[in-house]
C-alpha positions as CSV (number, residue, x, y, z in Angstrom):
1,M,191.4,-5.0,134.7
2,Q,195.0,-4.4,135.4
3,D,196.0,-6.9,132.7
4,L,193.8,-5.2,130.3
5,I,195.3,-1.9,131.0
6,N,198.8,-3.4,130.7
7,N,197.9,-5.1,127.5
8,F,197.1,-1.8,126.0
9,G,200.2,-0.2,127.3
10,I,198.5,2.3,129.5
11,N,200.5,3.5,132.5
12,G,198.1,4.6,135.3
13,F,200.4,7.3,136.7
14,L,201.0,8.8,133.3
15,L,197.3,8.6,132.5
16,A,196.5,10.4,135.8
17,A,199.2,13.0,135.0
18,Q,197.8,13.5,131.5
19,I,194.3,13.9,132.9
20,V,195.5,16.5,135.4
21,N,197.5,18.2,132.6
22,F,194.4,18.1,130.4
23,L,192.2,19.6,133.1
24,I,194.8,22.4,133.8
25,I,195.1,23.2,130.1
26,L,191.3,23.1,129.9
27,Y,190.9,25.4,132.8
28,L,193.6,27.8,131.4
29,L,192.0,27.7,127.9
30,K,188.6,28.3,129.4
31,R,189.8,31.1,131.6
32,F,192.2,32.9,129.2
33,A,191.2,31.8,125.7
34,F,187.6,30.7,125.5
35,G,186.3,33.3,127.9
36,P,187.6,36.3,126.0
37,I,186.8,34.6,122.7
38,L,183.2,33.9,123.8
39,K,183.0,37.4,125.2
40,L,184.3,38.8,121.9
41,L,181.8,36.6,120.0
42,Q,178.9,37.8,122.2
43,E,180.0,41.4,121.8
44,R,180.1,40.9,118.0
45,K,176.7,39.2,118.2
46,A,175.3,42.1,120.1
47,K,176.8,44.6,117.6
48,I,175.4,42.7,114.7
49,A,172.0,42.6,116.4
50,E,172.2,46.3,117.1
51,S,173.3,46.9,113.5
52,L,170.4,44.9,112.2
53,K,168.1,46.8,114.5
54,N,169.6,50.1,113.3
55,A,169.2,49.0,109.7
56,E,165.6,48.1,110.2
57,E,165.0,51.5,111.9
58,T,166.9,53.2,109.0
59,E,164.7,51.3,106.5
60,K,161.6,52.4,108.4
61,L,162.8,56.0,108.5
62,L,163.7,55.9,104.8
63,A,160.3,54.5,104.0
64,E,158.7,57.3,106.1
65,T,160.9,59.9,104.4
66,E,160.0,58.6,101.0
67,E,156.3,58.8,101.9
68,K,156.7,62.3,103.1
69,E,158.6,63.2,100.0
70,K,155.8,61.8,97.8
71,E,153.3,63.8,99.8
72,I,155.4,66.9,99.5
73,L,155.7,66.3,95.7
74,K,152.0,65.8,95.4
75,K,151.3,69.0,97.3
76,A,153.9,70.9,95.2
77,Q,152.3,69.5,92.0
78,A,148.8,70.5,93.2
79,Q,150.1,74.0,94.1
80,A,151.8,74.3,90.7
81,Q,148.6,73.2,89.0
82,E,146.6,75.7,91.1
83,F,149.1,78.5,90.2
84,L,148.9,77.6,86.6
85,T,145.1,77.6,86.7
86,D,145.2,81.0,88.4
87,A,147.6,82.3,85.9
88,K,145.5,81.2,83.0
89,K,142.4,82.7,84.7
90,Q,144.2,86.0,85.3
91,A,145.5,86.0,81.7
92,S,141.9,85.3,80.5
93,E,140.6,88.1,82.6
94,I,143.3,90.5,81.5
95,H,142.6,89.5,77.8
96,E,138.8,90.1,78.3
97,A,139.4,93.4,80.0
98,A,141.7,94.5,77.2
99,E,139.1,93.4,74.6
100,A,136.4,95.3,76.5
101,S,138.7,98.4,76.8
102,A,139.5,98.2,73.1
103,K,135.8,97.8,72.2
104,V,135.0,100.9,74.3
105,T,137.8,102.8,72.7
106,V,136.7,101.8,69.2
107,E,133.1,102.7,70.0
108,K,134.3,106.1,71.3
109,M,136.4,106.6,68.2
110,I,133.4,105.7,66.0
111,A,131.1,108.0,68.0
112,D,133.7,110.8,67.7
113,A,134.1,110.2,64.0
114,N,130.3,110.2,63.5
115,K,130.2,113.5,65.5
116,K,132.9,115.0,63.3
117,I,131.1,113.8,60.2
118,S,127.9,115.2,61.4
119,L,129.6,118.6,62.2
120,S,131.3,118.6,58.8
121,T,128.0,117.8,57.1
122,D,126.2,120.5,59.0
123,E,129.0,123.0,58.1
124,A,128.9,121.9,54.5
125,E,125.1,122.2,54.4
126,K,125.3,125.7,55.9
127,E,128.0,126.7,53.5
128,L,126.0,125.3,50.6
129,E,122.9,127.1,51.9
130,K,124.9,130.3,51.9
131,K,126.1,129.8,48.4
132,I,122.7,128.9,47.1
133,T,121.3,131.9,48.9
134,T,123.9,134.1,47.3
135,I,123.3,132.6,43.9
136,A,119.5,132.9,44.3
137,I,119.8,136.6,45.3
138,G,122.2,137.2,42.5
139,I,119.8,135.6,40.0
140,L,116.9,137.6,41.6
141,E,118.8,140.9,41.3
142,K,119.6,140.2,37.7
143,S,116.0,139.2,36.9
144,L,114.6,142.3,38.6
145,K,116.9,144.8,37.0
146,G,114.8,145.6,34.1
147,M,111.4,145.1,35.8
148,L,111.5,147.3,38.9
149,D,113.2,150.4,40.0
150,E,116.2,150.2,42.3
151,K,114.3,151.0,45.5
152,D,111.7,148.3,44.9
153,Q,114.4,145.9,43.7
154,Q,116.2,146.4,47.0
155,K,113.0,145.8,49.0
156,V,112.3,142.6,47.1
157,V,115.9,141.4,47.6
158,E,115.9,142.2,51.3
159,R,112.6,140.4,51.7
160,A,113.9,137.4,49.8
161,M,117.0,137.4,52.0
162,K,114.9,137.4,55.2
163,D,112.8,134.5,53.8
164,L,115.8,132.4,52.9
165,H,117.5,132.8,56.3
């Protein structure tokens, strides 16, 4: 085996020294380089995992918030529709009340006008009756002038006036 090692140009002492040097460098790298690098990689891996977890929680929270927002919008739309319906109903009631009030006012005005017309008609009839009575008495007095004496004429006229009133 020694020949084989010599044929390849391998020096045993140098090989052992290189192996020791390699082990020392490996230990130093593991202790001072790989350890901190692995620790840093694990910390980064933990941070990434935590960030992914936070992102999932944020997505869930966002989805819940969107659902709540949709519910609030639906409720607001329902309330707005209810308010609109109530406003239309109140406007209709006010309109109907105004129409009823106007109808009552018009009917009252018509009744008042009919009453005034009736009073005016009654007054006109009384006035006409007075004029007709005056004319009738005047005609009676003129017709009786030549037929009766003045005393009898006066009695006839007074009796006619009593009958006409």
